Structures are given as structure tokens and as C-alpha cells.
C-alpha positions in Angstrom: 19.5 28.2 -7.2 16.8 30.9 -7.6 13.8 31.4 -5.3 11.5 30.1 -8.1 13.6 26.9 -8.4 13.5 26.4 -4.6 9.7 26.7 -4.6 9.4 24.3 -7.6 11.6 21.8 -5.8 9.4 22.2 -2.7 6.4 21.4 -4.9 8.1 18.3 -6.2 8.9 17.2 -2.7 5.3 17.7 -1.5 4.0 15.6 -4.4 6.7 12.9 -4.4 6.9 12.3 -0.6 3.4 11.0 -0.3 2.4 10.0 -3.8 4.3 6.8 -4.6 6.5 8.4 -7.3 9.7 9.2 -5.3 10.5 12.7 -4.2 14.3 12.0 -4.1 14.2 10.7 -7.7 12.5 13.9 -8.9 14.8 16.2 -6.9 17.7 14.6 -8.7 16.3 14.1 -12.2 14.3 17.3 -12.7 17.2 19.7 -12.1 19.4 17.5 -14.3 16.9 17.5 -17.1 16.5 21.3 -16.9 20.2 22.0 -16.5 19.9 23.5 -13.1 22.8 23.7 -10.6 22.9 20.7 -8.3 21.7 21.2 -4.8 22.8 19.5 -1.6 21.3 16.6 0.2 20.9 18.9 3.2 18.5 21.0 1.1 16.6 17.9 0.3 16.3 17.1 4.0 15.0 20.7 4.6 12.3 20.0 2.1 11.5 16.8 4.0 11.1 18.9 7.1 8.4 20.7 5.2 6.6 17.5 4.5 7.1 16.5 8.1 5.0 19.5 9.1 2.4 18.4 6.6 2.1 14.8 7.9 2.0 16.0 11.5 -0.8 18.4 10.7 -2.7 15.8 8.7 -2.5 13.1 11.3 -2.5 15.3 14.5 -5.7 13.6 15.6 -4.2 10.2 15.1 -1.0 11.1 17.0 -3.0 12.6 19.8 -5.2 9.5 20.1 -2.2 7.1 20.0 -0.2 9.1 22.5 -3.1 9.5 24.9 -3.8 5.8 24.7 -0.2 4.9 25.2 0.1 7.2 28.3 -3.1 5.7 29.7 -1.7 2.2 29.1 1.6 3.1 30.7 -0.2 4.4 33.8 -2.0 1.1 34.1 1.1 -0.9 33.6 0.0 -2.4 30.2 1.7 -0.2 27.6 2.2 -2.8 24.9 -1.2 -4.3 25.6 -2.8 -1.0 24.9 -3.6 -0.5 21.1 -2.2 3.0 21.0 1.0 2.1 22.9 1.5 -1.0 20.8 1.1 0.8 17.5 3.6 3.5 18.7 6.1 0.8 19.6 5.7 -0.8 16.2 6.1 2.5 14.4 9.4 3.0 16.4 10.5 -0.6 15.5 9.7 -0.2 11.8 11.8 3.0 11.8 15.0 1.2 12.8 15.9 -0.3 9.5 15.6 3.0 7.7 17.7 4.8 10.4 20.4 2.1 10.1 20.4 2.3 6.3 20.6 6.1 6.5 23.7 6.0 8.8 25.5 3.3 6.9 24.8 4.6 3.4 24.9 8.3 4.1 28.0 8.9 1.9 26.6 6.9 -1.0 23.3 8.8 -0.7 25.2 12.1 -1.2 27.4 10.9 -4.1 26.9 7.5 -5.9 23.1 7.4 -5.5 22.6 10.8 -7.0 22.6 9.5 -10.6 19.8 10.1 -13.2 20.5 6.6 -14.7 20.0 5.0 -11.3 16.8 6.9 -10.9 15.5 5.7 -14.2 16.2 2.0 -13.2 14.6 2.3 -9.8 11.6 4.3 -11.0 10.8 1.6 -13.5 11.7 -1.3 -11.2 9.6 0.0 -8.3 6.7 0.6 -10.8 6.7 -3.1 -11.5 6.7 -3.9 -7.8 3.8 -1.5 -7.1 1.8 -2.9 -10.0 2.2 -6.4 -8.7 1.5 -5.4 -5.1 -1.6 -3.4 -6.1 -3.1 -6.5 -7.6 -2.8 -8.3 -4.2 -4.6 -5.6 -2.2 -6.9 -8.0 -0.4 -7.8 -5.9 2.7 -7.4 -8.8 5.1 -5.5 -6.7 7.7 -6.2 -3.5 9.7 -3.3 -1.0 10.1 -4.3 -0.5 13.7 -3.6 -4.2 14.4 -0.4 -4.5 12.4 1.8 -7.4 13.7 5.5 -7.2 14.7 6.5 -9.1 11.7 4.6 -6.9 9.3 6.0 -3.8 10.9 9.5 -5.0 10.5 8.9 -6.0 6.8 7.4 -2.6 6.1 10.3 -0.9 7.9 12.8 -2.9 5.8 11.0 -1.7 2.7 11.3 1.9 3.9 15.0 1.4 4.3 15.3 0.6 0.6 14.0 4.1 -0.1 17.5 5.6 0.6 18.1 4.7 -3.1 16.5 7.6 -5.1 13.6 6.5 -7.3 12.5 3.7 -5.0 10.1 6.1 -3.1 9.6 5.8 0.6 5.8 5.8 0.3 6.0 3.5 -2.8 8.1 0.9 -1.0 6.1 0.9 2.2 2.7 1.0 0.5 3.8 -1.9 -1.8 5.0 -4.0 1.1 1.7 -3.3 3.0 -0.3 -4.3 0.0 1.7 -7.5 -0.5 1.0 -8.3 3.2 -2.8 -7.9 2.6 -3.7 -4.4 3.8 -6.3 -2.3 2.0 -5.0 0.4 -0.2 -6.2 3.2 2.1 -4.8 1.4 5.2 -1.5 0.8 3.5 -1.2 4.6 2.7 -2.2 5.6 6.2 0.4 3.3 7.9 3.0 4.6 5.4 2.2 8.2 6.3 2.4 7.6 10.0 5.7 5.8 9.5 7.1 8.8 7.7 7.1 10.9 10.8 9.8 9.3 13.0 12.3 8.7 10.1 11.9 12.2 8.7 12.2 13.8 12.1 15.4 11.9 12.8 16.9 12.9 9.4 15.9 16.5 10.1 17.6 16.5 13.5 20.9 15.4 11.8 20.9 17.6 8.7 18.7 20.7 9.2 20.7 22.5 11.9 23.7 22.5 9.6 21.7 23.8 6.8 20.2 26.6 8.9 23.7 27.6 10.0 25.2 27.6 6.4 22.3 27.8 4.0 20.4 30.7 2.4 17.1 31.0 4.3 15.6 33.1 1.5 15.7 29.9 -0.6 15.2 27.2 2.2 12.1 28.7 3.8 10.0 29.2 0.5 11.0 25.6 -0.5 9.9 24.2 2.9 6.6 26.2 2.8 5.8 24.9 -0.7 6.6 21.3 0.4 4.3 21.7 3.4 1.3 23.0 1.5 1.6 20.6 -1.4 2.4 17.7 0.9 -0.8 18.3 2.9 -2.8 18.4 -0.3 -1.1 15.2 -1.6 -2.0 13.3 1.6 -5.6 14.2 1.4 -5.9 13.5 -2.3 -4.2 10.1 -2.1 -6.2 8.9 0.9 -9.4 10.0 -0.8 -8.4 8.5 -4.2 -7.4 5.0 -3.1 -10.7 4.5 -1.2 -12.2 3.6 -4.5 -9.4 3.3 -7.0 -6.1 1.5 -7.5 -2.5 2.7 -7.8 -2.1 2.1 -11.5 -1.8 5.8 -12.6 1.3 6.1 -10.4 2.7 2.9 -12.0 2.3 4.3 -15.5 3.7 7.7 -14.4 6.8 5.9 -13.1 7.3 4.1 -16.4 6.9 7.3 -18.4 9.3 9.3 -16.2 11.9 6.5 -16.4 11.5 6.6 -20.2 12.0 10.3 -20.2 15.3 10.0 -18.3 16.5 7.2 -20.6 15.6 9.3 -23.6 17.5 12.3 -22.2 20.5 10.1 -21.5 20.6 8.7 -25.0 20.2 12.2 -26.5 23.1 13.5 -24.6 25.5 10.8 -25.5 
């Protein structure tokens, strides 16, 4: 891998992690399409660390508000009754399915799931799900008042994103839309939920990468993922205040068709 390739992959990560188009699907399919040498899942996780920095920076005010509210509630003996403490607890609960899936399917994620054909199927399939969910964006619920049941369902959707092409943001946003949250609120909860699961994956994988990887490639990729990720968050939140998710649906269909075309051409 060259430095330019590492930066390009970081850009893909920054775009795909927060836009509902699947960062993992692109990190598998694009190098395959371009004939680049395959990179490790640990490098992917390092790029996720870059987007973790982005989401922490973008939502620093939210995390500070939630934490301060939770601490105040704990001091008063009403942690779960406090809105901030309750939302933190629900974010933790919603992270459990993804953590379990990551531990149980880690070997498959590093081998079987890294298939361009699988990415084509999941990109198109999740495009259909997102299209149907987007049409049901009723705005009946507020992300600050998410229920335990809804948090678990969104967490289960996040767990499905271990399969490349599904998209963590695409799955969680789609589930939130199906449950009746506004487009912007669905994206906001999805981004907050990205923090604990990404942090956990980084704790497991990144120390090994830093011990064995080439920092001259890892660090530029992480920086690109951080900068582009921050821009992606701001653009998406602004975009969905007045528009729907249909451009991302059509992009997913087009990207799936590109992979299928390449597969047929290489047979």
C-alpha cells in the first residue's frame, strides 16, 4: 500500500462511515476494482479510529451535556430518571448486540465477509431497505426520548453492519426511520451510537496495529478519515433537515451494479 492509497482509503472511510453507503463495503470493493493489494481488517479499524475522533469532536457538546446530566442525576440518586443518564444507558444497551456480533463473527469478518460479490448484494439489499424506511419517516419520536425497545432494535440493526455493504449508519438510520423518528433525529442517534462500538473495536485492534503496522501509512489514513468524517457528519445533518435519503439509495444501486459488471467482465 502506498501513502496515497492510505489517504484515499481514509477518505472513503470518512464518507462511508457517516453517509449511509457503507465504509466497509467501499474499503473492500474499491481496492479490488483498482487491483490494489488487500489490506488488513486492523487497518480498517484504524481508519474507524479516525472517524471516532470526528464524531467525538462533532458531538462534544452533546456528550458533555449527557455526561453532566448523568452525573447530576447519579448524585441525586435518580440516574435513570435523568434524561442524560437514561440516554447514556440506552446507548450502552444498544451497543451490546454489535459488540456480541463482532466477537462471535470476527473470523468471518476477516475472511468470508470480505467478498466483492457479497458487498454487491448487501449494497443493493440495504438500498431497498433504506428506500422503504425513508418513506416512513413520520417524525413521531424524539431521539432524546428513545425507548428501551427502540434502542435495542436500533442496536440489533447496528449488529448487522458487521457484514460489509450493510452500512452501520445505513442500518441504524433505516431502523430509526421505520420506528418513526425524523430523518435528522435518526442520523443524530446513529452518530451518537457510533461512538461506543467504534471505541470498543479500536481498543481491541488498534494497539496491535500500532505495534506491527507502518505508521507512515496508518496516520495519514486516520487523519483523512477524521477530516472527511467530520465534514460528512455536518453535511448529512444539514442535508436531511429538508431532504430525503433517496440519493444514497440510488448510489448504492449504482455501486452494486458496478461491482456486478466487474465480476462478469472478469469471468
